[in-house]
C-alpha positions in Angstrom: 55.2 -26.9 -4.6 51.7 -27.7 -5.9 52.6 -26.3 -9.2 55.6 -28.6 -9.3 53.5 -31.7 -8.5 50.9 -30.8 -11.1 53.6 -30.3 -13.7 55.1 -33.6 -12.9 51.8 -35.4 -13.2 51.0 -33.6 -16.5 54.4 -34.3 -18.0 54.3 -38.0 -17.0 52.8 -39.8 -20.1 51.4 -42.8 -18.2 49.4 -40.6 -15.7 48.3 -38.3 -18.4 46.9 -41.2 -20.5 45.2 -42.7 -17.5 43.6 -39.3 -16.9 42.4 -39.3 -20.6 41.0 -42.9 -20.2 39.1 -42.0 -17.1 37.6 -38.9 -18.8 36.7 -41.0 -21.9 35.1 -43.6 -19.7 33.0 -41.1 -17.8 32.0 -39.6 -21.1 30.9 -43.0 -22.5 28.9 -43.8 -19.4 27.1 -40.4 -19.5 26.4 -40.8 -23.3 25.1 -44.3 -22.9 22.9 -43.3 -20.0 21.3 -40.4 -21.9 20.8 -42.7 -25.0 19.1 -45.4 -22.8 16.8 -42.9 -21.2 15.7 -41.7 -24.6 15.4 -45.2 -26.1 13.5 -46.7 -23.2 11.3 -43.6 -22.6 12.3 -43.6 -18.9 9.7 -42.2 -16.7 6.9 -42.5 -19.3 4.1 -45.0 -18.8 0.4 -45.6 -18.6 -1.6 -47.0 -15.7 -3.0 -50.5 -16.2 -6.8 -50.4 -15.4 -8.4 -52.7 -12.9 -10.3 -55.2 -15.2 -10.8 -58.2 -12.8 -14.4 -59.2 -12.8 -15.2 -57.9 -16.3 -15.8 -60.0 -19.4 -13.1 -60.1 -22.1 -15.5 -58.6 -24.6 -15.9 -55.6 -22.3 -12.2 -54.8 -21.9 -10.8 -54.4 -25.4 -11.9 -50.8 -25.8 -10.7 -50.0 -22.2 -7.2 -51.3 -22.9 -7.0 -49.9 -26.5 -7.7 -46.4 -25.0 -4.7 -46.9 -22.7 -2.6 -48.1 -25.7 -2.3 -51.7 -24.2 -2.9 -55.1 -25.6 -4.2 -58.3 -23.9 -3.7 -62.0 -24.2 -5.5 -64.8 -22.5 -2.9 -67.2 -21.1 -5.0 -69.5 -19.0 -8.5 -70.4 -17.8 -9.9 -72.0 -14.7 -13.4 -73.1 -13.9 -14.9 -71.7 -10.7 -18.6 -72.7 -10.5 -19.4 -69.7 -8.2 -18.0 -67.1 -10.7 -19.7 -65.9 -13.9 -18.5 -67.7 -17.0 -16.0 -65.7 -19.1 -15.0 -63.1 -16.5 -11.4 -62.2 -15.8 -10.1 -63.9 -12.6 -6.5 -62.6 -12.7 -4.6 -60.0 -14.6 -0.7 -59.5 -14.9 0.3 -56.8 -14.3 -2.1 -55.9 -11.6 -4.5 -52.9 -12.0 -2.9 -49.6 -11.1 0.6 -50.6 -12.1 2.5 -48.3 -14.4 3.8 -49.9 -17.6 5.1 -48.7 -21.0 2.9 -47.9 -23.9 1.9 -50.9 -26.1 2.6 -53.6 -23.5 0.5 -56.8 -23.2 -1.7 -57.5 -20.2 -2.0 -61.2 -19.5 -5.3 -62.6 -18.4 -6.7 -65.7 -16.6 -10.4 -66.1 -17.3 -13.2 -68.3 -15.9 -13.9 -71.0 -18.3 -17.4 -71.3 -19.9 -17.7 -74.9 -18.9 -15.7 -77.3 -16.6 -12.6 -79.2 -17.8 -13.3 -82.6 -19.2 -11.3 -85.6 -18.0 -11.2 -89.1 -19.3 -12.6 -91.7 -16.8 -9.7 -94.0 -15.8 -10.1 -97.8 -15.8 -11.9 -98.4 -12.5 -13.2 -102.0 -12.9 -11.6 -104.7 -10.9 -9.9 -102.4 -8.4 -10.8 -101.7 -4.7 -13.4 -99.1 -3.9 -10.8 -97.0 -1.9 -8.4 -97.0 -4.8 -11.1 -96.0 -7.3 -12.2 -93.2 -5.0 -8.7 -91.9 -4.5 -8.1 -92.1 -8.3 -11.2 -90.1 -9.1 -10.5 -87.5 -6.6 -6.9 -87.1 -7.9 -8.4 -86.6 -11.4 -10.5 -83.7 -10.0 -13.9 -85.4 -9.8 -15.9 -85.0 -6.5 -16.0 -88.0 -4.2 -18.1 -90.7 -5.9 -21.2 -92.2 -4.6 -21.2 -96.0 -3.9 -23.9 -98.4 -5.0 -23.6 -102.0 -3.7 -24.5 -104.7 -6.2 -24.5 -108.5 -6.0 -21.0 -109.8 -6.5 -18.9 -112.6 -4.9 -16.1 -110.0 -4.3 -16.5 -107.5 -1.4 -15.5 -103.8 -2.1 -14.4 -104.5 -5.7 -15.5 -102.0 -8.3 -17.8 -103.8 -10.8 -19.0 -100.8 -12.9 -19.2 -97.0 -13.2 -22.5 -95.1 -13.8 -23.3 -91.5 -14.4 -26.9 -90.4 -14.3 -28.3 -94.0 -14.6 -26.1 -95.0 -17.7 -23.1 -97.1 -17.7 -19.8 -95.3 -18.4 -16.7 -96.9 -20.1 -13.1 -96.1 -19.3 -11.7 -93.4 -21.5 -15.0 -91.5 -21.8 -14.6 -87.8 -21.2 -16.8 -86.2 -18.5 -16.8 -82.7 -16.9 -14.9 -82.8 -13.6 -18.0 -81.6 -11.8 -19.9 -84.8 -12.8 -21.0 -86.9 -9.8 -20.0 -90.5 -10.5 -21.5 -93.6 -8.9 -19.3 -96.7 -8.4 -21.0 -100.0 -8.5 -19.2 -102.0 -5.9 -19.5 -105.7 -5.0 -21.4 -106.5 -1.9 -19.4 -109.8 -1.3 -22.5 -111.9 -0.8 -21.0 -114.9 -2.4 -23.0 -115.0 -5.7 
């Protein structure tokens, strides 16, 4: 009985061709899998060293020894950290990656970012403070000067000198707003 069923299946052209297609499909999948494992070097890799806290000049020989490259993609300024050190690395230290990959770095800038001072004259002191803080500057000091308009910004000073709108200053600069006292003069 089993021999008769097997003979019927084998002699039926449609079923036999479906069997051939299934065998060819399995063969193609196995061949592609073997090729991809060889081509992508599956299972091979190097460990990314932990380089956070080091300077960029110190890491090039460490990464070259592992067969890795690096690229600085961003910088931030953190006043409490040493200038030029690595703040973040992608991928993280200890991760396994392929040979010749790139490690992306975020470093601490050598100096703070510079921003242009916005036009602050003839606006309220509250609006000027909010604008400066939004730009990243610390909360400004206020110096009251003789003016007929109370709480209206008359001028901007940094370290005793007058500053014009558009002048670029480090975002850590302490700015003094000269504000009208409203004494009617």
